[in-house]
N, C-alpha and C positions, 0 to 999 in steps of 0.2 A: 605520519599516519599512512599505513599501506592502503592501497586502493583495491576495493572489491569489484567495483563496476566502473568501466570507462565507455562512454558513448561519444562517438565523434561523427559529425556531419550526417546524422541519421535522417533519412527521408523514407516515408512510407505513406500508403494510402489505400483506398478501396475503390474498385471499379473505375480506375483512371482519375479519381479525385485525390489530389495530394493532401494529406492531413498533417504529416510532420515535414517541416521544410528546413532541415538542417539543424538538428538538435545536438548540442555538446553538453555532456553532463558527467560528473564523477561522483561516486559514493565511496567514502573511506571505510575502512574496517571499524565497525562499532558505531558508525555515524547514522543518525536519524535524519532523513531528508524528506520534507513534506512538499508535494507538488500541488499547487493551487492554480486556479484560472477559470474563466467562464466555460460554460458548456460548449463543446465542439472545438476546444483549443488544442486537443491532441493528448491530453493527460493519460487516458486509458489506453490509447494506441501505443504510447511510449512504453507502458508496462507490458503490454502484450508483445511488443517487439523484443523485449528483454528475454522472454521465454519462447520467442519465435512462434507465437500463435498468430502473429501478423509478420509476414516476411518483409524486411526492409527492401527498398528499391535502390538505396545508396547508403554509404557510410559503413561504420564498423562498430561492433559491440564486443568488448572484452570483459568476460565474467570470470572472476577468480583466476586471472592470469591466462585465460584461454580465449582466443578470438572465435566467438561462436557464430559469427557471420561468414566464416570460411566455408567453402563448399565441402560437403561430406562430413560435417560435424555430427556426432551422435546426439540427436535432440533429446532422447530419453535420458541420457547421462547429464546433459545440460540442465534439463528441467528438474532432475533429482537434486540439483544443487540449490534450487530456489523453493520457497514456499509462497504460493499465490492464493490470496484470499479475495474472492469476488464479492460483488454487491449482493448477489442472490444465493449465498451460502454454498451451493453446488454439492450438497450432501446427497448420498445415495438413499432415496426414500424407502427402499425395500430392505435396508440393512439397519441394524441397531447402531446406536452411537458408538459403542465399543468396536463394532465391526468396521464402521466408517474410518476409525483411527488405525485399526490393525491392518486392514487390507493393503494400503500403500506401503507400509513397512515390509510386509511379506513379499509383495510383488516387486517393488522397486529396490528395496534394500536387502532383500533375501533374508529377512530376520525370521527365525522359527516362530510358529504360531504362539506357543506359550510365552516366549520372551517378548513377542510383540504385545500380547495382552498385558503382561506385567508393566511394560513401558507405558502403554496406553492408559492403564488405570492410575499409574503414578502421575501422568500428565493431567488427567481428569481431576484427581484429588488436589493437585496444585492450584487449580482454578475453581474449586468447589463445584465440580460438575460430576462427581462420582455417582451421585444418585440417579443420573440420567443414563448410565452406561447401557442398561437393558431396554431403554425406550427407543422409539423410532423418531426420526426427525419431525414428522408431522404431529407428534405428541408434545413438541416443544414450542415455546414462543420464538419469535424471530430473533430476539436477543440471545436466547439460549442456543439457537442453531448457529448464529454467527460466532459465538464464543467457542462452540464445538469445532467450527471450521478453522478458527485461529489455532486451537489446540492441535488439530490434525496437521496444520502446516508446521507448527513448531516441533512436533514429534519427529519430523523428518530431518531436524537439525540443519536447516538451510544456511548457506553462507550469506544469503540475502532474502529477507522477507518482504514480499510485495503485497500491498493492500490497496485495492481499488474501491474507494468510497465505501468502506466497511460499515458505515452507520447510515447510509443514505436511505435505506428501505425501512428504517425503524422509527417508531414514535419516540418522543423525548425520554421517557422513562427507560425504555429498552436501550436507547442510545447510550444512556449513562452507564449501564451494565458493561457494554462493550468498550466504552472509553476507559473505564476503570481497569479493565483487563489490559488494554493497550498501554496504559500508563505503566503498569507493572512490567510488561514485556520490554518497554523502552528502557527501563532501568537496568536491564540485565546485560547491556552492551552488545546487543545483536544489531547487525546492519539492517536498516529498514528504509524502504522507499514507499511512501504513503501518499496516495491521492485522496484528499479530503477537503471539505469546506469548514471543518470544525476549528474555528479560530482559537478557542481555549486550548485544545489539544496541541495545535501547531505551535502556539506561543510557549506552552509549558514544556513540551517534550522534544521539539525539533531542534537539531543543531543548526539546520540550514533550511531556509524557505526558497523554493523555486516557483516563480510565477510564469505561466505560459499564456500565450495569446496567439491565435492564428497559426498554430503549429511551430511556434518558436519560443524560446525562453527569452522573456523581455526583462527579467530582473531576478537576481538571487542575492542572498545574504543571510545574516542571522535574523531571527524573528524581530529583534529590536530594530535592525536596519530596515527591513522590508516593511514592517507594519507602522513604524513611527517616522521613518525618513525615506519614503519611496522616491526614487530618482525620476521615474518616467511618468508621463501623464496617463498612459494606459494602466500602470500599476495603481496610481491614485484613484482612477475611475473604478477599477475593480474593487478596491478596498472600500470605497464609498458604497458600492452596491451590497457589500457584505455588512454594512453598518459600521465600518471602521473608517473614520475620517469625515471631513466636511466637503460638500459638493463644490465649493469654490476654492478649495485649498490648492495652493501652488507650491507649498513647502512641506512642512511636517504634517502628517495625517494625525488627526486628533485621536485620543484614546477612546476605546469602546465604551459606550454608556453602560454603567453597572446594572441598569434596569432593563437593558435590551435582552430579548430572548435569544437563546443559542442559535447560531447560524445553522441552517439546514442545507443539504446538498441540492 
């Protein structure tokens, strides 16, 4: 499997406080990697470093064969290779749904207006969002806005789709809408790096789970390996907090209770 993303020895922080403390991570072409961990473990900072919204203090990032941590790299071109879906949608409130999708195509990819509109409507139809094309974001539910944000990211045809807790601001019913869309996207073979606490999604859609704690990766493996046979005490403790496993377990973490409510961010 060819590699889309390589992260080596990554360190980063804010106002002198180190958040990432030496992260090594790879994402293969077509691989779906889910990043989990307690609040403050550095998950969102990791994603922001990949698009250089946060500048690393040490280490290197190679995206699609290019070392983007090199001095003088064209950040606009780097960001055009990725699709970033934030927790809070980040749609332009004064623009229609259709214009929210077409503007990045026109500005970043230099696609003519009519062609951008054709592609945007095709993407909206694919996910059952075409009826919202002429509406404004504030006329949509949170789940609809997040689905539009995902459609906008996909429309740019990124080599890597980054999602930062895409369901954390939604109630259970709206979360389900977004998760169904993400399941469909995961099936198409696109490389994805997803920060989430959604255990069901992670177990069903991820090729690999990465657990972070204190700015470091403490464990990684397949969903079965990480959820059912965690190696570290920190991993076991985190899974217990999510309702996966038993508080005194020293070996295999127990299965999630069928009656337990879905995990929230």
